[in-house]
Backbone as CSV, one residue per row, in Angstrom:
resi,resn,N_x,N_y,N_z,CA_x,CA_y,CA_z,C_x,C_y,C_z
1,GLN,17.842,62.292,16.538,17.972,60.843,16.702,16.956,60.147,15.796
2,VAL,17.465,59.223,14.996,16.594,58.504,14.068,15.838,57.412,14.810
3,GLN,14.556,57.329,14.546,13.731,56.275,15.125,12.815,55.693,14.071
4,LEU,12.639,54.388,14.131,11.648,53.688,13.323,10.697,53.012,14.298
5,VAL,9.415,53.268,14.144,8.433,52.722,15.075,7.382,51.954,14.289
6,GLU,7.325,50.648,14.554,6.341,49.797,13.879,5.044,49.732,14.673
7,SER,3.972,49.466,13.968,2.677,49.237,14.593,1.838,48.371,13.670
8,GLY,0.734,47.852,14.205,-0.199,47.098,13.373,-0.149,45.597,13.534
9,GLY,0.782,45.102,14.333,0.841,43.668,14.545,-0.344,43.182,15.359
10,GLY,-0.471,41.856,15.463,-1.559,41.293,16.243,-1.719,39.823,15.968
11,SER,-2.844,39.291,16.399,-3.144,37.875,16.215,-4.329,37.721,15.285
12,VAL,-4.165,36.862,14.290,-5.245,36.608,13.339,-5.292,35.122,13.029
13,GLN,-6.391,34.695,12.473,-6.508,33.317,12.015,-5.947,33.211,10.602
14,ALA,-5.566,32.013,10.235,-5.062,31.765,8.887,-6.076,32.265,7.859
15,GLY,-5.563,32.912,6.833,-6.406,33.502,5.810,-6.737,34.958,6.058
16,GLY,-6.432,35.436,7.250,-6.727,36.810,7.600,-5.696,37.790,7.074
17,SER,-5.902,39.062,7.418,-5.036,40.140,6.932,-4.600,41.048,8.080
18,LEU,-3.449,41.638,7.898,-2.944,42.674,8.795,-2.195,43.700,7.959
19,ARG,-2.150,44.919,8.450,-1.375,45.980,7.792,-0.403,46.557,8.799
20,LEU,0.861,46.385,8.535,1.895,46.928,9.389,2.294,48.318,8.892
21,SER,2.591,49.175,9.846,3.069,50.517,9.527,4.409,50.756,10.212
22,CYS,5.233,51.571,9.584,6.517,51.951,10.163,6.685,53.452,9.952
23,ALA,6.724,54.185,11.047,6.894,55.625,10.980,8.326,55.987,11.334
24,ALA,8.966,56.736,10.450,10.350,57.146,10.673,10.401,58.597,11.139
25,SER,11.348,58.883,11.993,11.553,60.252,12.450,13.041,60.494,12.614
26,GLY,13.415,61.760,12.608,14.814,62.123,12.786,15.581,62.248,11.489
27,ARG,15.049,61.719,10.408,15.669,61.789,9.099,14.649,61.410,8.057
28,THR,14.758,62.017,6.888,13.898,61.646,5.773,14.528,60.489,5.018
29,PHE,13.724,59.443,4.744,14.245,58.268,4.068,13.725,58.127,2.641
30,SER,13.232,59.203,2.064,12.674,59.126,0.713,13.730,58.774,-0.334
31,ASP,15.008,58.984,-0.001,16.067,58.723,-0.975,16.759,57.383,-0.751
32,THR,16.189,56.525,0.101,16.814,55.234,0.388,15.786,54.117,0.295
33,SER,16.276,52.893,0.324,15.384,51.743,0.385,14.893,51.551,1.816
34,MET,13.683,51.050,1.919,13.139,50.673,3.219,12.603,49.255,3.103
35,ALA,12.772,48.493,4.157,12.477,47.066,4.062,11.758,46.552,5.301
36,TRP,11.177,45.386,5.137,10.612,44.625,6.239,11.356,43.291,6.326
37,PHE,11.780,42.965,7.517,12.356,41.666,7.824,11.489,41.015,8.900
38,ARG,11.681,39.723,9.089,10.933,39.045,10.143,11.801,37.975,10.790
39,GLN,11.466,37.677,12.023,12.216,36.661,12.762,11.249,35.809,13.556
40,ALA,11.199,34.540,13.210,10.368,33.578,13.927,11.166,33.000,15.093
41,PRO,10.487,32.473,16.099,11.190,31.905,17.262,12.175,30.821,16.844
42,GLY,13.402,30.950,17.320,14.417,29.950,17.039,15.016,30.022,15.649
43,LYS,14.641,31.047,14.886,15.141,31.169,13.517,15.872,32.493,13.334
44,GLU,16.654,32.563,12.263,17.365,33.796,11.964,16.417,34.825,11.346
45,ARG,16.815,36.080,11.476,16.044,37.141,10.836,16.116,36.961,9.330
46,GLU,14.973,37.108,8.653,14.943,36.916,7.208,14.237,38.065,6.513
47,PHE,14.637,38.265,5.285,14.050,39.299,4.443,12.622,38.954,4.085
48,ALA,11.748,39.969,4.084,10.366,39.773,3.658,10.042,40.604,2.419
49,ALA,10.336,41.900,2.472,9.995,42.784,1.357,10.827,44.056,1.443
50,VAL,11.040,44.689,0.283,11.777,45.954,0.244,11.197,46.836,-0.855
51,ILE,11.254,48.136,-0.622,10.848,49.104,-1.630,11.988,50.109,-1.782
52,THR,12.403,50.334,-3.017,13.502,51.255,-3.268,13.007,52.700,-3.304
53,SER,13.946,53.614,-3.401,13.579,55.033,-3.455,12.770,55.349,-4.703
54,SER,12.948,54.567,-5.757,12.199,54.791,-6.999,10.899,54.016,-7.039
55,GLY,10.610,53.265,-5.975,9.339,52.556,-5.893,9.360,51.116,-6.361
56,ASN,10.524,50.611,-6.743,10.608,49.203,-7.109,10.463,48.329,-5.865
57,THR,9.803,47.212,-6.029,9.564,46.328,-4.890,10.082,44.926,-5.160
58,TYR,10.524,44.287,-4.087,11.024,42.923,-4.168,10.524,42.172,-2.942
59,TYR,10.233,40.881,-3.134,9.629,40.090,-2.070,10.322,38.741,-1.904
60,LYS,10.254,38.239,-0.685,10.626,36.845,-0.444,9.636,35.998,-1.229
61,ASP,10.131,34.915,-1.821,9.271,34.107,-2.683,7.987,33.661,-1.991
62,SER,8.086,33.284,-0.728,6.918,32.710,-0.047,5.833,33.738,0.268
63,VAL,6.133,35.036,0.123,5.118,36.053,0.403,4.635,36.753,-0.863
64,LYS,5.250,36.443,-2.004,4.824,37.056,-3.260,3.360,36.765,-3.536
65,GLY,2.637,37.793,-3.947,1.218,37.638,-4.232,0.331,37.765,-3.018
66,ARG,0.936,37.759,-1.819,0.152,37.894,-0.585,0.484,39.178,0.166
67,PHE,1.736,39.601,0.113,2.186,40.811,0.806,2.421,41.926,-0.209
68,THR,2.143,43.147,0.221,2.417,44.328,-0.608,3.089,45.387,0.243
69,ILE,4.273,45.805,-0.186,4.981,46.876,0.501,4.726,48.187,-0.231
70,SER,4.561,49.257,0.534,4.348,50.572,-0.062,4.975,51.618,0.853
71,ARG,5.117,52.820,0.313,5.691,53.892,1.123,4.962,55.196,0.846
72,ASP,4.986,56.061,1.843,4.416,57.398,1.717,5.522,58.353,2.144
73,ASN,6.211,58.919,1.168,7.356,59.777,1.482,6.933,61.044,2.217
74,ALA,5.728,61.520,1.952,5.245,62.715,2.648,5.115,62.461,4.149
75,LYS,4.797,61.216,4.491,4.644,60.848,5.906,5.895,60.161,6.451
76,ASN,6.891,59.967,5.577,8.131,59.292,5.985,7.808,57.928,6.587
77,ALA,6.984,57.167,5.860,6.487,55.909,6.394,6.521,54.823,5.324
78,VAL,6.566,53.592,5.800,6.497,52.426,4.928,5.474,51.465,5.526
79,TYR,4.799,50.726,4.662,3.714,49.858,5.084,3.911,48.451,4.522
80,LEU,3.280,47.485,5.182,3.272,46.122,4.671,1.868,45.571,4.830
81,GLN,1.176,45.449,3.709,-0.156,44.847,3.702,0.013,43.351,3.544
82,MET,-0.483,42.594,4.499,-0.318,41.146,4.500,-1.691,40.490,4.409
83,ASN,-1.908,39.783,3.329,-3.167,39.068,3.106,-2.922,37.573,3.073
84,SER,-3.994,36.819,3.176,-3.909,35.348,3.128,-2.819,34.827,4.052
85,LEU,-2.825,35.318,5.268,-1.774,34.967,6.208,-1.798,33.484,6.555
86,ARG,-0.606,32.957,6.791,-0.421,31.543,7.105,0.260,31.410,8.464
87,PRO,0.104,30.298,9.130,0.797,30.111,10.417,2.311,30.311,10.307
88,GLU,2.886,29.966,9.168,4.333,30.127,9.009,4.753,31.591,8.844
89,ASP,3.796,32.497,8.746,4.123,33.922,8.731,4.303,34.472,10.145
90,THR,4.013,33.661,11.148,4.166,34.092,12.524,5.614,34.465,12.816
91,ALA,5.811,35.692,13.294,7.156,36.203,13.541,7.058,37.599,14.129
92,VAL,8.198,38.089,14.584,8.318,39.513,14.889,8.765,40.191,13.601
93,TYR,8.058,41.220,13.204,8.347,41.929,11.962,9.057,43.238,12.285
94,TYR,10.169,43.465,11.581,10.995,44.638,11.803,11.058,45.509,10.555
95,CYS,10.958,46.785,10.763,11.168,47.776,9.716,12.651,48.164,9.715
96,ALA,13.200,48.387,8.518,14.614,48.728,8.424,14.836,49.784,7.344
97,ALA,15.854,50.612,7.579,16.220,51.646,6.611,17.727,51.871,6.674
98,ASP,18.279,52.455,5.616,19.713,52.715,5.610,19.992,54.094,5.047
99,ASP,21.105,54.660,5.484,21.512,55.962,4.958,23.009,56.035,4.742
100,ARG,23.602,54.899,4.401,25.041,54.865,4.196,25.346,54.066,2.931
101,PHE,26.534,54.300,2.386,26.940,53.501,1.239,27.143,52.061,1.703
102,SER,26.661,51.120,0.925,26.815,49.719,1.288,26.909,48.873,0.034
103,THR,27.721,47.819,0.123,27.809,46.871,-0.989,26.869,45.699,-0.793
104,PHE,26.192,45.655,0.346,25.252,44.567,0.590,23.993,44.792,-0.233
105,ARG,23.381,43.710,-0.656,22.157,43.812,-1.432,21.016,44.343,-0.560
106,ILE,20.024,44.912,-1.190,18.907,45.502,-0.444,18.044,44.437,0.229
107,THR,18.283,43.177,-0.082,17.559,42.087,0.565,18.341,41.500,1.739
108,SER,19.508,42.073,2.022,20.361,41.574,3.103,20.213,42.430,4.345
109,PHE,20.112,41.807,5.506,19.939,42.594,6.718,21.196,43.420,7.014
110,GLU,22.346,42.995,6.533,23.578,43.765,6.774,23.532,45.139,6.106
111,ARG,22.654,45.305,5.140,22.558,46.567,4.413,22.084,47.703,5.307
112,TYR,21.264,47.372,6.319,20.488,48.382,7.025,21.102,48.763,8.374
113,ASN,21.145,50.050,8.630,21.710,50.517,9.894,20.676,51.129,10.844
114,TYR,19.433,51.164,10.415,18.367,51.604,11.320,17.295,50.528,11.375
115,TRP,16.859,50.225,12.591,15.869,49.180,12.809,14.830,49.639,13.817
116,GLY,13.601,49.192,13.592,12.572,49.419,14.586,12.649,48.379,15.691
117,GLN,11.748,48.483,16.647,11.758,47.580,17.792,11.027,46.277,17.488
118,GLY,10.287,46.243,16.404,9.576,45.034,16.017,8.131,45.015,16.489
119,THR,7.308,44.321,15.724,5.910,44.135,16.084,5.546,42.666,15.843
120,GLN,4.862,42.073,16.811,4.553,40.650,16.752,3.344,40.385,15.857
121,VAL,3.508,39.409,14.978,2.413,38.909,14.157,2.254,37.422,14.465
122,THR,1.064,37.051,14.881,0.787,35.657,15.204,-0.406,35.181,14.380
123,VAL,-0.200,34.100,13.632,-1.245,33.554,12.771,-1.568,32.149,13.261
124,SER,-2.806,31.932,13.639,-3.228,30.628,14.146,-3.962,29.849,13.061
125,SER,-3.824,28.544,13.138,-4.460,27.692,12.116,-5.890,27.318,12.513
């Protein structure tokens, strides 16, 4: 059974940093893209960052230069380093992975068929 388990969320003041981790089990995801999405209260889930199997990275415009996504294939894990956090970054952050053919872009939530349970990030001003 495939599982994605996020950790590292918490509460910080604006300007602070957090590092989210996502540990995958049940399948190796080194050959697929892995992504982070987030969902703020009352809003739709949105793309934050993705890293492809070859290590290419893509970011939501508002997090470029502040967030860094990385992966450790040996540990079957993906990370999201978040710096210079803002109150508008407050959301539940979800790790996502896929292992099926899809025509959806890697920045689309429809692309992914595995999701973690989410970890809360709260940024106070």
